[in-house]
VMD Tcl script that draws the C-alpha trace (Angstrom):
set ca {
  {-22.88 -12.80 -19.03}
  {-21.87 -10.70 -22.29}
  {-19.00 -12.11 -24.21}
  {-15.71 -10.55 -25.01}
  {-16.19 -7.70 -23.25}
  {-13.81 -9.34 -20.15}
  {-10.17 -9.23 -20.21}
  {-8.87 -12.59 -21.59}
  {-5.04 -11.72 -19.44}
  {-6.25 -12.80 -15.73}
  {-2.82 -14.34 -14.28}
  {-1.22 -14.26 -10.49}
  {0.85 -10.95 -9.46}
  {2.43 -10.92 -6.26}
  {1.60 -7.30 -4.26}
  {4.41 -6.12 -2.30}
  {3.79 -3.26 0.47}
  {6.80 -1.50 0.36}
  {6.35 -0.04 4.08}
  {6.67 -3.33 5.75}
  {7.74 -5.74 2.95}
  {4.61 -8.01 3.05}
  {3.55 -9.96 0.04}
  {-0.08 -11.00 -1.44}
  {-0.85 -13.13 -4.33}
  {-4.22 -12.26 -6.48}
  {-5.24 -12.68 -9.66}
  {-5.29 -9.11 -12.03}
  {-4.26 -8.12 -15.19}
  {-2.18 -4.95 -14.50}
  {0.75 -4.50 -16.53}
  {4.25 -5.04 -14.55}
  {7.80 -4.70 -15.61}
  {9.12 -6.84 -12.44}
  {9.39 -10.09 -11.25}
  {9.54 -11.78 -8.02}
  {9.80 -15.73 -7.10}
  {7.81 -16.79 -4.40}
  {7.92 -20.57 -3.30}
  {9.30 -21.52 -6.31}
  {7.10 -19.82 -8.98}
  {7.79 -16.67 -10.59}
  {5.28 -13.89 -10.57}
  {4.79 -10.48 -11.81}
  {5.28 -7.83 -9.01}
  {3.81 -4.55 -8.08}
  {5.32 -2.30 -5.35}
  {2.80 -0.18 -3.72}
  {3.02 2.62 -0.93}
  {1.00 1.48 1.33}
  {-2.08 -1.36 1.88}
  {-4.28 -2.58 4.14}
  {-1.26 -4.14 6.32}
  {0.33 -1.19 6.65}
  {-2.72 1.58 6.40}
  {-3.77 3.34 10.07}
  {-7.10 2.86 9.74}
  {-6.64 -0.68 9.20}
  {-3.73 -1.14 11.72}
  {-5.13 1.06 14.95}
  {-1.47 2.44 15.13}
  {-0.87 6.08 13.86}
  {2.37 7.31 12.92}
  {3.50 10.65 13.96}
  {6.11 12.56 11.58}
  {7.31 15.47 13.08}
  {9.34 17.33 10.54}
  {11.61 20.27 12.58}
  {9.02 20.50 15.79}
  {6.13 21.51 13.25}
  {3.65 19.72 15.57}
  {5.00 21.30 18.59}
  {5.07 24.68 16.52}
  {1.30 24.06 16.06}
  {0.46 23.36 19.41}
  {1.84 26.29 20.73}
  {0.67 28.67 18.29}
  {-2.62 27.05 18.14}
  {-3.33 24.68 20.99}
  {-3.72 26.91 24.16}
  {-6.59 28.89 22.55}
  {-9.72 28.52 24.70}
  {-13.39 29.70 22.64}
}
mol new
graphics top color blue
foreach p $ca { graphics top sphere $p radius 0.5 }
foreach p [lrange $ca 0 end-1] q [lrange $ca 1 end] { graphics top cylinder $p $q radius 0.2 }
display resetview
């Protein structure tokens, strides 16, 4: 390996999925201003909107978000058409 090309600031960081509050600890160089205490130890905190623990592809659960009947409106307009 070449010397002095890899970051030297690897440390343990907590990544938190904000949709289901699940956390996981891994090593990273990502910068963070927030911290969290886990098992009596303080770690930098990185908040994520979606991770593999909440993504529909990995969980197998689809969430249907219907705002103001858009899905029903689409189905009534295009769902009954035949080729």
